[in-house]
DSSP file (Angstrom, degrees, kcal/mol; ACC not computed):
  #  RESIDUE AA STRUCTURE BP1 BP2  ACC     N-H-->O    O-->H-N    N-H-->O    O-->H-N    TCO  KAPPA ALPHA  PHI   PSI    X-CA   Y-CA   Z-CA
    1    1 A M              0   0    0      0, 0.0     5,-0.1     0, 0.0     0, 0.0   0.000 360.0 360.0 360.0 123.3   -3.9   17.7   48.1
    2    2 A P    >>  -     0   0    0      0, 0.0     4,-1.5     0, 0.0     3,-0.5  -0.232 360.0-118.3 -62.9 153.1   -4.7   16.8   44.5
    3    3 A E  H 3> S+     0   0    0      1,-0.2     4,-2.5     2,-0.2     5,-0.2   0.847 112.6  58.1 -62.0 -36.2   -1.9   17.2   41.9
    4    4 A S  H 3> S+     0   0    0      1,-0.2     4,-2.1     2,-0.2    -1,-0.2   0.842 104.2  52.2 -66.0 -31.9   -3.8   19.8   40.0
    5    5 A T  H <> S+     0   0    0     -3,-0.5     4,-2.3     2,-0.2    -1,-0.2   0.892 110.2  48.3 -69.3 -39.4   -4.0   22.0   43.1
    6    6 A V  H  X S+     0   0    0     -4,-1.5     4,-2.5     2,-0.2    -2,-0.2   0.927 113.5  46.7 -65.6 -45.4   -0.2   21.8   43.6
    7    7 A I  H  X S+     0   0    0     -4,-2.5     4,-2.7     1,-0.2    -2,-0.2   0.893 112.0  51.1 -64.8 -39.5    0.5   22.6   40.0
    8    8 A S  H  X S+     0   0    0     -4,-2.1     4,-2.1    -5,-0.2    -1,-0.2   0.907 111.5  47.1 -64.5 -41.7   -2.0   25.5   40.1
    9    9 A A  H  X S+     0   0    0     -4,-2.3     4,-2.1     2,-0.2    -2,-0.2   0.894 112.8  49.8 -66.2 -40.0   -0.4   26.9   43.2
   10   10 A L  H  X S+     0   0    0     -4,-2.5     4,-2.3     2,-0.2    -2,-0.2   0.914 110.8  48.7 -65.4 -43.5    3.1   26.5   41.6
   11   11 A N  H  X S+     0   0    0     -4,-2.7     4,-2.4     1,-0.2    -1,-0.2   0.887 110.7  51.6 -63.2 -38.8    2.0   28.3   38.4
   12   12 A G  H  X S+     0   0    0     -4,-2.1     4,-2.3     2,-0.2    -2,-0.2   0.895 109.9  49.0 -64.1 -40.5    0.5   31.1   40.5
   13   13 A A  H  X S+     0   0    0     -4,-2.1     4,-2.4     2,-0.2    -2,-0.2   0.898 111.7  48.9 -66.4 -40.4    3.7   31.5   42.4
   14   14 A I  H  X S+     0   0    0     -4,-2.3     4,-2.5     2,-0.2    -2,-0.2   0.912 111.4  49.4 -65.4 -42.9    5.8   31.6   39.2
   15   15 A D  H  X S+     0   0    0     -4,-2.4     4,-2.0     2,-0.2    -2,-0.2   0.915 111.6  49.3 -62.2 -42.6    3.4   34.2   37.7
   16   16 A W  H  X S+     0   0    0     -4,-2.3     4,-2.3     1,-0.2    -2,-0.2   0.919 112.0  48.5 -61.9 -44.0    3.6   36.4   40.8
   17   17 A L  H  X S+     0   0    0     -4,-2.4     4,-2.1     1,-0.2    -2,-0.2   0.904 109.9  51.2 -64.4 -42.0    7.4   36.2   40.8
   18   18 A Q  H  < S+     0   0    0     -4,-2.5     4,-0.4     1,-0.2    -1,-0.2   0.881 111.2  48.4 -63.9 -37.6    7.7   37.0   37.1
   19   19 A E  H >< S+     0   0    0     -4,-2.0     3,-1.0     1,-0.2     4,-0.3   0.906 111.0  50.3 -68.0 -41.0    5.4   40.1   37.6
   20   20 A R  H >< S+     0   0    0     -4,-2.3     3,-1.7     1,-0.2     6,-0.3   0.871 103.3  59.6 -65.3 -36.1    7.5   41.2   40.6
   21   21 A L  T 3< S+     0   0    0     -4,-2.1    -1,-0.2     1,-0.3    -2,-0.2   0.608  93.6  66.5 -71.5  -9.8   10.8   40.9   38.7
   22   22 A K  T <  S+     0   0    0     -3,-1.0     2,-0.3    -4,-0.4    -1,-0.3   0.621  88.3  84.7 -80.6 -13.2    9.5   43.5   36.2
   23   23 A E  S <> S-     0   0    0     -3,-1.7     4,-1.2    -4,-0.3     3,-0.4  -0.728  74.7-141.2 -95.8 139.0    9.5   46.2   38.9
   24   24 A R  H  > S+     0   0    0     -2,-0.3     4,-2.2     1,-0.2     3,-0.2   0.872 101.3  59.5 -63.2 -38.5   12.7   48.1   39.7
   25   25 A T  H  > S+     0   0    0      1,-0.2     4,-2.4     2,-0.2    -1,-0.2   0.826 100.8  55.7 -64.3 -29.7   12.0   48.1   43.4
   26   26 A S  H  > S+     0   0    0     -3,-0.4     4,-2.5    -6,-0.3    -1,-0.2   0.898 107.5  48.8 -67.2 -38.8   12.0   44.3   43.4
   27   27 A W  H  X S+     0   0    0     -4,-1.2     4,-2.4     2,-0.2    -2,-0.2   0.887 110.5  51.7 -66.0 -39.0   15.5   44.3   41.9
   28   28 A D  H  X S+     0   0    0     -4,-2.2     4,-2.2     2,-0.2    -2,-0.2   0.937 112.1  45.9 -61.6 -46.4   16.6   46.8   44.6
   29   29 A G  H  X S+     0   0    0     -4,-2.4     4,-2.3     1,-0.2    -2,-0.2   0.906 112.1  50.5 -63.8 -42.3   15.2   44.6   47.3
   30   30 A L  H  X S+     0   0    0     -4,-2.5     4,-2.5     1,-0.2    -1,-0.2   0.893 109.6  51.6 -63.2 -40.0   16.8   41.5   45.8
   31   31 A T  H  X S+     0   0    0     -4,-2.4     4,-2.6     1,-0.2     5,-0.2   0.921 110.4  48.4 -63.2 -44.2   20.2   43.3   45.6
   32   32 A L  H  X S+     0   0    0     -4,-2.2     4,-2.2     2,-0.2    -2,-0.2   0.896 111.6  50.0 -62.9 -40.2   20.0   44.3   49.2
   33   33 A I  H  X S+     0   0    0     -4,-2.3     4,-2.3     2,-0.2    -2,-0.2   0.938 112.6  46.2 -63.4 -47.2   19.1   40.7   50.3
   34   34 A V  H  X S+     0   0    0     -4,-2.5     4,-2.3     1,-0.2    -2,-0.2   0.920 113.8  47.9 -64.1 -44.5   22.0   39.2   48.3
   35   35 A L  H  X S+     0   0    0     -4,-2.6     4,-2.2     1,-0.2    -1,-0.2   0.892 111.4  51.1 -63.9 -38.9   24.5   41.7   49.6
   36   36 A S  H  X S+     0   0    0     -4,-2.2     4,-2.4    -5,-0.2    -1,-0.2   0.908 110.1  48.9 -64.9 -41.8   23.3   41.2   53.2
   37   37 A I  H  X S+     0   0    0     -4,-2.3     4,-2.5     2,-0.2     5,-0.2   0.912 110.3  51.9 -63.8 -41.7   23.7   37.5   52.9
   38   38 A L  H  X S+     0   0    0     -4,-2.3     4,-2.8     1,-0.2    -2,-0.2   0.909 110.5  48.0 -61.4 -41.8   27.2   37.9   51.4
   39   39 A V  H  X S+     0   0    0     -4,-2.2     4,-1.8     2,-0.2    -2,-0.2   0.927 112.9  47.9 -64.9 -44.1   28.2   40.1   54.3
   40   40 A L  H  < S+     0   0    0     -4,-2.4    -2,-0.2     1,-0.2    -1,-0.2   0.884 118.0  40.9 -65.0 -37.8   26.8   37.7   56.9
   41   41 A V  H  < S+     0   0    0     -4,-2.5     4,-0.4    -5,-0.2    -2,-0.2   0.892 120.8  41.5 -76.6 -40.1   28.5   34.7   55.3
   42   42 A A  H  X S+     0   0    0     -4,-2.8     4,-2.7    -5,-0.2     5,-0.2   0.630  89.0  88.9 -86.3 -14.1   31.8   36.4   54.5
   43   43 A S  H  X S+     0   0    0     -4,-1.8     4,-1.6     1,-0.2    -1,-0.2   0.875  88.9  48.3 -58.8 -40.6   32.3   38.3   57.8
   44   44 A P  H  > S+     0   0    0      0, 0.0     4,-1.4     0, 0.0    -1,-0.2   0.906 114.0  48.1 -64.2 -36.9   34.1   35.5   59.6
   45   45 A L  H  > S+     0   0    0     -4,-0.4     4,-2.3    -3,-0.2    -2,-0.2   0.890 107.7  54.5 -68.4 -38.6   36.4   35.0   56.6
   46   46 A I  H  X S+     0   0    0     -4,-2.7     4,-2.3     1,-0.2    -1,-0.2   0.860 103.5  56.9 -64.1 -35.0   37.1   38.8   56.3
   47   47 A K  H  X S+     0   0    0     -4,-1.6     4,-1.8    -5,-0.2    -1,-0.2   0.924 109.4  44.6 -61.7 -44.7   38.2   38.8   60.0
   48   48 A Y  H  X S+     0   0    0     -4,-1.4     4,-2.4     1,-0.2    -2,-0.2   0.884 112.0  52.4 -68.3 -38.0   40.8   36.1   59.2
   49   49 A L  H  X S+     0   0    0     -4,-2.3     4,-2.6     1,-0.2    -1,-0.2   0.873 107.2  53.0 -64.7 -36.0   41.9   37.9   56.1
   50   50 A A  H  X S+     0   0    0     -4,-2.3     4,-2.4     2,-0.2    -1,-0.2   0.909 109.5  48.2 -65.2 -41.5   42.4   41.1   58.1
   51   51 A W  H  X S+     0   0    0     -4,-1.8     4,-2.5     2,-0.2    -2,-0.2   0.910 112.1  49.4 -64.4 -41.3   44.6   39.3   60.6
   52   52 A A  H  X S+     0   0    0     -4,-2.4     4,-2.5     2,-0.2    -2,-0.2   0.914 111.8  48.7 -63.7 -42.1   46.6   37.7   57.7
   53   53 A G  H  X S+     0   0    0     -4,-2.6     4,-2.4     2,-0.2    -2,-0.2   0.887 110.8  50.6 -64.1 -39.5   47.0   41.2   56.1
   54   54 A L  H  X S+     0   0    0     -4,-2.4     4,-2.3     2,-0.2    -2,-0.2   0.925 111.8  47.6 -63.9 -44.7   48.1   42.7   59.4
   55   55 A G  H  X S+     0   0    0     -4,-2.5     4,-2.5     1,-0.2    -2,-0.2   0.914 112.3  48.8 -62.6 -43.6   50.7   40.0   59.9
   56   56 A Y  H  X S+     0   0    0     -4,-2.5     4,-2.6     2,-0.2    -1,-0.2   0.893 110.2  52.0 -65.3 -39.3   52.0   40.3   56.4
   57   57 A G  H  X S+     0   0    0     -4,-2.4     4,-1.8     2,-0.2    -2,-0.2   0.917 111.4  46.3 -62.6 -43.6   52.2   44.1   56.8
   58   58 A V  H  X S+     0   0    0     -4,-2.3     4,-2.2     2,-0.2    -2,-0.2   0.916 112.8  51.0 -63.8 -43.0   54.2   43.8   60.0
   59   59 A W  H  X S+     0   0    0     -4,-2.5     4,-2.6     1,-0.2    -2,-0.2   0.915 111.0  46.8 -62.4 -44.1   56.5   41.2   58.4
   60   60 A T  H  < S+     0   0    0     -4,-2.6    -1,-0.2     1,-0.2    -2,-0.2   0.826 112.6  50.6 -70.0 -29.3   57.2   43.3   55.3
   61   61 A L  H  < S+     0   0    0     -4,-1.8    -1,-0.2    -5,-0.2    -2,-0.2   0.881 115.8  42.1 -70.1 -38.3   57.9   46.3   57.6
   62   62 A W  H  < S+     0   0    0     -4,-2.2    -2,-0.2    -5,-0.1     2,-0.2   0.854  98.6  84.7 -77.6 -37.4   60.3   44.3   59.7
   63   63 A K  S  < S-     0   0    0     -4,-2.6     2,-0.3    -5,-0.2     0, 0.0  -0.448  79.2-126.5 -74.0 137.6   62.1   42.5   56.9
   64   64 A K        -     0   0    0     -2,-0.2     2,-0.3     1,-0.1    -1,-0.1  -0.642  25.9-116.8 -83.2 139.1   65.0   44.2   55.2
   65   65 A E        -     0   0    0     -2,-0.3     2,-0.5     1,-0.0    -1,-0.1  -0.581  21.7-138.0 -78.6 133.2   64.8   44.5   51.5
   66   66 A R        -     0   0    0     -2,-0.3    -1,-0.0     0, 0.0     0, 0.0  -0.794  13.3-147.6 -91.6 130.0   67.5   42.7   49.5
   67   67 A K        -     0   0    0     -2,-0.5     0, 0.0     1,-0.0     0, 0.0  -0.808  20.3-117.4 -96.0 136.8   68.8   44.7   46.6
   68   68 A P        -     0   0    0      0, 0.0    -1,-0.0     0, 0.0     0, 0.0  -0.370  38.3 -95.3 -69.1 152.2   69.9   42.7   43.6
   69   69 A P        -     0   0    0      0, 0.0     0, 0.0     0, 0.0     0, 0.0  -0.334  48.2 -97.1 -65.2 150.5   73.6   43.0   42.6
   70   70 A P        -     0   0    0      0, 0.0     3,-0.1     0, 0.0    -3,-0.0  -0.335  45.8 -97.8 -66.1 150.2   74.4   45.6   40.0
   71   71 A P        -     0   0    0      0, 0.0     2,-0.0     0, 0.0     0, 0.0  -0.363  46.9 -96.9 -67.3 148.6   74.7   44.2   36.4
   72   72 A P        -     0   0    0      0, 0.0     2,-0.4     0, 0.0     0, 0.0  -0.348  36.9-117.8 -66.8 144.6   78.3   43.6   35.2
   73   73 A R              0   0    0      1,-0.1     0, 0.0    -3,-0.1     0, 0.0  -0.671 360.0 360.0 -85.1 138.2   79.9   46.3   33.2
   74   74 A G              0   0    0     -2,-0.4    -1,-0.1     0, 0.0     0, 0.0   0.437 360.0 360.0 -85.8 360.0   80.8   45.3   29.7
């Protein structure tokens, strides 16, 4: 494939992308794609964070709160 054909195809793709980004629906679609990818990537991490939060909640419920000593009277 000649270099001029590759550059022409690349320029055409860039022009198409720039035109699409001027439309609100393209931004809506891009937002949905990014959020979906974040959910798919973060879902295993969120599961571990939920277990850690559950453990911390049980620990704080079980542990007795220490009250600081009262300040000395002058």
